[in-house]
C-alpha positions in Angstrom: 81.2 82.6 130.3 82.8 84.0 133.4 86.4 84.6 133.9 88.6 82.8 136.5 88.1 84.2 140.0 91.8 84.9 140.6 92.2 86.9 137.4 89.0 88.9 138.0 90.0 89.6 141.6 93.3 91.0 140.5 91.7 93.3 137.9 89.1 94.5 140.4 91.8 95.4 143.0 93.8 97.3 140.3 90.7 99.3 139.4 90.2 100.4 143.0 93.1 102.9 142.6 91.7 106.3 141.7 92.8 107.8 138.4 94.4 111.2 138.5 92.2 114.1 137.3 94.6 114.9 134.4 97.7 113.4 132.8 101.1 114.0 134.4 104.4 113.6 132.5 107.8 112.6 133.9 110.8 112.1 131.8 113.0 109.2 132.9 116.0 109.1 130.6 114.7 107.9 127.3 111.3 106.9 128.8 108.4 109.3 129.2 106.0 108.2 132.0 102.4 109.3 131.5 100.0 108.8 134.5 96.4 109.8 134.9 93.6 110.4 132.5 94.4 111.7 129.0 92.2 114.8 129.0 94.2 117.0 126.7 95.8 119.3 129.3 99.2 117.7 128.7 99.1 117.2 124.9 101.3 120.2 124.1 104.0 119.2 126.6 103.7 115.6 125.4 104.3 116.6 121.8 107.3 118.8 122.8 108.9 115.8 124.6 108.5 113.6 121.6 109.7 116.3 119.2 112.9 116.6 121.2 114.1 113.2 119.9 115.2 112.1 123.4 112.1 109.8 124.0 112.3 106.2 122.8 109.4 104.7 124.8 106.2 106.2 126.2 105.0 104.4 129.3 101.3 104.7 130.2 100.6 103.8 133.9 97.1 103.7 135.4 95.4 105.9 132.9 91.6 105.6 132.7 88.9 107.5 130.8 89.4 110.2 128.3 87.7 111.0 124.9 88.3 109.7 121.4 89.5 113.2 120.3 92.2 113.3 122.9 93.2 109.7 122.1 93.6 110.7 118.5 95.9 113.6 119.4 98.2 111.4 121.5 98.1 108.6 118.9 99.1 111.0 116.1 102.0 112.3 118.1 103.2 108.8 118.9 102.9 107.6 115.3 104.7 110.7 113.9 107.7 110.2 116.3 108.0 106.5 115.8 108.4 105.8 119.5 107.5 102.5 121.3 104.7 102.3 123.9 104.3 100.4 127.2 101.3 99.9 129.4 101.9 99.3 133.1 99.0 98.7 135.4 95.7 99.8 133.9 95.4 101.6 130.5 91.8 102.1 129.5 89.9 104.0 126.8 91.9 107.0 125.4 95.1 105.5 126.8 94.5 102.2 125.0 94.2 103.8 121.6 97.3 105.9 122.2 99.2 102.8 123.3 98.3 101.0 120.1 99.9 103.8 118.1 103.4 102.8 119.3 105.9 101.3 116.8 106.1 98.4 119.3 103.6 98.2 122.1 104.0 95.9 125.1 102.9 95.4 128.7 105.3 96.5 131.4 107.3 94.1 133.5 106.8 93.6 137.2 104.3 92.0 139.5 101.4 94.3 138.8 98.2 93.2 136.9 98.3 94.8 133.4 95.0 95.6 131.8 94.2 97.3 128.4 90.6 98.2 127.8 89.9 99.2 124.2 86.5 100.8 123.6 84.2 99.2 121.0 80.6 100.0 120.1 79.4 96.5 120.6 80.4 92.9 121.2 83.0 92.2 118.4 82.8 89.1 116.2 86.0 87.0 115.8 86.5 88.5 112.3 86.3 92.0 113.8 89.0 91.2 116.3 91.3 89.8 113.7 91.4 93.1 111.7 90.5 95.8 114.2 93.8 96.9 115.8 96.7 95.7 113.6 98.8 98.5 112.1 96.8 101.5 110.8 93.5 99.7 111.6 93.7 101.0 115.2 93.5 104.6 114.0 90.7 103.9 111.6 88.7 102.2 114.4 89.3 105.2 116.6 88.1 107.6 113.8 84.7 105.9 113.8 84.1 107.4 117.3 84.9 110.9 116.3 82.1 113.0 114.7 83.2 114.8 111.6 83.2 118.6 111.8 80.1 120.3 110.4 80.4 121.5 106.8 80.7 125.3 106.7 80.7 127.3 103.4 83.7 129.6 103.0 81.5 132.7 102.7 79.7 131.7 105.9 82.8 131.0 108.0 82.2 133.9 110.3 78.5 133.3 110.7 77.4 131.1 113.6 74.6 128.8 112.4 71.4 128.5 114.5 71.2 125.3 116.5 69.6 122.4 114.6 66.3 121.0 115.7 66.5 117.9 117.9 64.9 115.8 115.3 67.2 116.9 112.5 68.9 113.8 110.9 72.2 115.7 110.6 72.3 116.4 114.3 71.6 112.8 115.2 74.2 111.5 112.7 76.9 113.9 114.1 76.3 112.9 117.7 76.2 109.2 117.0 79.9 108.5 116.9 80.5 110.2 120.3 77.6 108.4 121.8 79.1 105.1 120.8 82.3 105.8 122.8 81.8 104.4 126.3 85.1 104.3 128.3 83.9 101.2 130.3 82.6 99.3 127.3 85.1 97.4 125.2 87.6 94.5 124.9 89.8 94.0 128.0 93.1 92.3 127.6 94.7 91.3 130.9 98.1 90.0 131.9 98.3 88.5 135.4 101.6 87.5 137.1 101.8 84.0 138.5 104.5 81.8 139.9 104.9 80.2 136.5 104.9 83.3 134.4 102.2 85.6 133.1 98.7 84.5 132.2 96.8 86.3 129.4 93.1 86.6 129.2 90.7 88.6 127.1 87.2 89.7 128.0 84.3 91.7 126.5 82.8 94.3 129.0 79.5 95.7 128.1 79.9 98.8 130.2 77.5 97.8 133.0 80.1 96.0 135.1 81.4 99.1 137.0 84.2 97.8 139.1 82.8 94.3 139.2 84.9 92.8 136.4 83.4 89.3 137.0 80.5 90.5 134.9 82.8 90.7 131.8 82.6 87.9 129.4 85.7 85.7 128.8 86.6 85.7 125.1 88.1 82.7 123.4 90.5 82.9 120.4 91.4 86.5 121.4 95.2 86.2 122.0 96.5 89.8 122.2 99.7 88.8 120.3 97.9 87.1 117.5 95.5 90.1 117.2 98.4 92.6 117.0 97.3 94.3 120.3 100.7 93.4 121.8 104.0 93.0 119.9 106.5 90.3 120.9 
């Protein structure tokens, strides 16, 4: 089922804006504005801002891409500090999981189209949606994308092991979580401004749509508030 043309057109226009190569931070009173891709270059400064105790809300604006490892670092810092999060414009992939870590997480106000794309490994069932992102479930879902570090015996800590053969099951298993992470594949929650208030829609994008969001499938029974993706 295809999404309404007006909603899809708004999303596609929003995605035409290029994302910054790396995250930039700007402190605005008690709000910390984060723009650009979460690539890890700003994580130390980000943690220092939150540790200062001056930040009450982290605002993510037009942040696309990123890795699950970086998303986990930002999410842990947000959870540890107990700050709220806000998504303004487009917040995809790593940004989405960092956003979910906020004590309260909401879309920003204004006339922009807000979009939150949360990577998933495949089309979720209704039961999956109901329990995937509420509370600590968001961090558990994110951990599924992160390959565990290889086991190294204490006596061999300084020894670099030879590379495993391509056919080795351990190598395949270790790479599998990262291979499942596709920044453009996931559930997309969209809030579109209208003359009568905001309209919310949810979609599943299989990763092949590129910037043509009309190829994403409209999901029914996926209200972001009921699913815990957005807090009142």
